[in-house]
N, C-alpha and C positions, 0 to 999 in steps of 0.2 A: 658300384664300389666307390666309397668315399676316399678322397685324398685330402690331406690337411695342409694348409699353409697358415702362416702366422703374420698378422698385421703388424705386430711390434716385436720382432725376434730379438731386439736388443735387450729385452727384459731377461733373456736367458743368462746374461752375465750375473744376475742376482743369485743364480744357483751356486756361484762360487762361495757364497756365505756358508754353505753346508760344510765346506772344508774346515774352517776354524771351529765351527760348532762341533763337528765330529772329533777333532783333535782335542778340544777342551774337555769333551766328555770322557775320552779315553784317559787323559791325564788325571781327571778328577777321580776316576775309578781306582787308579793306582795310589792316590795320595789321601783318599778319604777313609782309609781303614782305621778303625779304632782299636786300641789295645786294652787287654784285660789280664791282670795278674792273678793266677790261680795256682794252687799247690800241685795239682795233678790233672792230666788230660785223659785219665783212664775212663772217667764217666762219659766224656764227649765222643770217645772212639766208637761207642755203640750207637750213636745217633747219626742217621744218614742225612744226606743233604735234602733240603726241602725243594719241592718242585718249583716253588716260587723263585728260587735263585736262577733258574733257567729262563724265566720270563721277565726278569727285572729290567732288561734293556728294551722291552717292547714299548713303553711310553715314550722313550727318546726316539725310537724308530718311527712311531706314529707322528711325533712332532716334526721330524724331518720330512716325512711324506706330506704332511699338511702344508709345510712351507713350499715344497716343490709344486704341489697342486695349485697353490695361490699364484706362484710365479707363472705357471703355465696358463692360468686363467687371465693374468695380466697381459700376456703375450698375444691375446685375442686369436685363438685358433679359429679358422674358418674352413668350410668345405670349398674347394677350388672349383672354378669353372671347368667344365669338361665337355668337349664336343664328342658326340657319339652318333652312330647311325642306328636308327630304330625303324622298325617296320610297323606300319599303321594301316588302317582302312580309310579309303577316301577316293574321291573322284576329282577331276580338274574342271573348273567352271570359269568361263569368262562371261562377265556381265557387260553387255553393250547397251549403253543408256543414251537415249535421245535427250539433248539439252537445248533443243531449239526453243525459240521464244514462245511457241504455243504451249510448252510445258508449264507456263505460268497460269494457264486456265484454272479457274476456281471451282470446277465441278467436283474436285477433290478438295478437302479442307486441310491445310489452308490453300494448297494448289497441287497440281499433279507432280511437280518436281519434288516437293518436300515429302509427299506421301511415298513416291517411288524410292526416295533415298531411305526413309525410315523403315519401310518394309524390307528393303534389301539389306539394311544393316542388321535387322532382327534375324534375317535368314543367315547372314554370315556368322553371327554369334552362335547359332545353332548347328554350325557345321565346322567344328574345331579341327577335324582331320582332313578337310578338303583344301586343296590349293585353289585359291580364287583370285581373279584379276578383274580389272575394270577398264573398259574402253568407253570414251565419250564421243559423241558425234553430233554435228549440226550440218553446216555446209561442207565440212571436212571432218576427219576423225583424228583421234589422239589417244594414245595409251596412257591413261592416268596412273595405272598400277599393273605391272606384270603379275603372272601367277605367283602367289606367295602363301606361306603358312603363317606369316606374321599378320594376323588379322587386325591387330591394333593399328598398325600403319595403314592398312587398307581402309579401315573404318574412318580414320582421320582424313584420308584423301577423299573418301566418299562424301564426308560432311562438307568439304571445301568446294564440291561441285556446285556450279550455279550457271544459269543462262548468261550468255554474253561472253563466256570464256572463248568461244569460237564464233566465226562469222555465221550469221543466221541463215537457216535453210535446213533441209532434211535430206541427208545423203545416207540412206539406209544401206545401200550397197557398200559404201566406204566403211561404215560402222561395222558391218558384218565381216568384210574382208580383213580389216585390221584385227578383229578378234580372232579370226581364223589363223592369221599369220602368227599371233601370239601363242596359240594353243596347238598348232599343227605338229610341232616337234616333241610334244609331251609323250612320255612313255606310258601314260595311263591308258588302260583299256577302255575307259569311259570318259570321253571328252564332250563337254556340253557348253553351248553358248545360250545365254538368256538374252534375247534381243527385245528391248522395250522401245516402242515408238508410238507417237500419237498423231502421225500425219502421213503424208504421201511423199514418195521419193521424188525430189525435184532438183537435186544437185549431185555432184560427184562424177568421177570418171568410170566407176565400176557399177554395172547394173546389178540390182539386188539378186536376180535369179542366177546371174553369172557367179556372184559370190557364194550363193547356195550350192552351185555345182562344185565349186572349189572346196567348200566345207565337206560335201559328201565324199570327195576324193580322198580327203584326209581322215575320214571316219568320224567327223564331228557332227553331233546331233544338235539341232537348233530348236529351241523353244521360243516362239515369237509371241509377243504380248502387245495387243493393241490397247492403248491406255486412253480412256475418255468415255464419257456418257454417250448415249444414242440421242441424236438430234442436235440441240444447241447447248453451248456452255458459256458461262460468264467469263469474260476475258478483260484484263486491265489494259486500257488504252491511254497513251499519253496524248493529251490535247493542250491547246493554248490555255485552257482553264485548269490544267493540272490532270491528274490521273482520274479517269472515269472507267466504269465497268459497263461493257456492252456484251450482249449475247451474240455469239458467232457460231456458225455451223461447224460441227465436228466432222472432219473428213479423214477417215482412216482407210487406207488401201487394204482392206481385210483379205481380199482375194489374193493379193500378192504375198502377204504375210502367211496365209494358209499354204500357198504353194511352196514357199521357202521351207516351212515345217515339213511338208510332205516329201520334198526332195531329200531332206537330210534325216528323215525318220523321226522327227520330233513332233510337236503338237502346237497348234495355235490356240491362244486364249484371248478373250475379250474381257478386259478388266474395267468395269464401269464404276468400281468403288474400291476402297481399301480392302474390304473383306475378300473380294475376288482376287486381288493381288496376293494376299496372304494364302489363299487356297492354292494358287498356282505354285508358290514356293513350297508348300507342304507336299504337293505331288512330286516335286523334284526330290524332296527328302526321301521318298520311297524308292528312288532309283537304285540300280545295282551299284555296289561298292566293290573295290578290289584293293589288294595290298600294294602299298607303295613304300619306298625307302626314303626317309627324310633324315636330315641332320638336326640334332636337338642339343641345346645347351642346358647344362645344369646351372643353377644360380648359387651365388654366395649365401651361406647361412652361418650364423654365429654358433660356435661350438664350445664357448667358455663355461656355460652353465654346468655341465657334468663335472668339470674340474673344480669349480667353486663348491659344488655339493660334496665332492670327495674331500676337499680340505676341511669343510665343516664336520664331516663324518669322522675324519681322523682326529680332529681336536676333541670332539665329544668322547670318542673312545679313550683317548689319553686321560681326560679328566675323570672319567668313570673308573678306569683301572687304578689310577693313582689314589683315589679316595675309597676304593673297596678292596679288591683282591690284592693289589700290590701296594697297599698303604704301608708307609714306613713311619716308625716312631722317631722323634727328635733324638 
């Protein structure tokens, strides 16, 4: 249902112009009668009134309506913002992203971090009805964005993620526990965490499997993703001679990531390239959805055009009538 507000309501004072216009028209009708001297009215008594006499005021009425429509258009009618509850289909997803220094490895082009961000953003754009949030972790964890339907904000926060935001290290347990803490109170029947890491757990106060048990307690399903090629990967190293690229061994604790997925009823994936990451997100797209209630805002939209068109229509109708059916002789 549309509700209207006016950006310039002061223009309504112009409607007062109609009062003198109507007064002048009424006065003119009483004073503009011509007189004709004839010997007898017997001949005219047999002639009835023409139907045109009943419609002679229509052009003036059309002119008044046109003026009123122009004033309404000048007042800038707009549909007002309206907060409402709507029911939609969706699931709740927390993405827990490893941002340790090893994510700069260049086995993904340009590096693991940028590819992980780009694919995740594409995934977010394809899930408009899901509440999605973001946790980042290295030696510690941090909630970059809580669960939200405002995906524009989430995407902007995703693009701001970079290595060095947190102390270096890999605290997988902390990254998972923080994500569980953010999603555990959700009323969604389907709660999912996507955990992406390219290393082994070496920091943090919470063991990864302990965090997985907590996730299972709250009915959270965890999809774990090991990011990185098999074998070695080129990695940028800062030296006294500047940045150089060296091949380093890729170490991912796949057994532990697999166990986390098994404990929570999720799945483990090994993403050796961008295509593999995209396939993982497509599989999540096929997961069960359920109805959730969210608050939705309607936006302002300009509504002056119908009034401007009405004014034009009334003016054209007046011109046509005055020059055709209701034409008067001088």
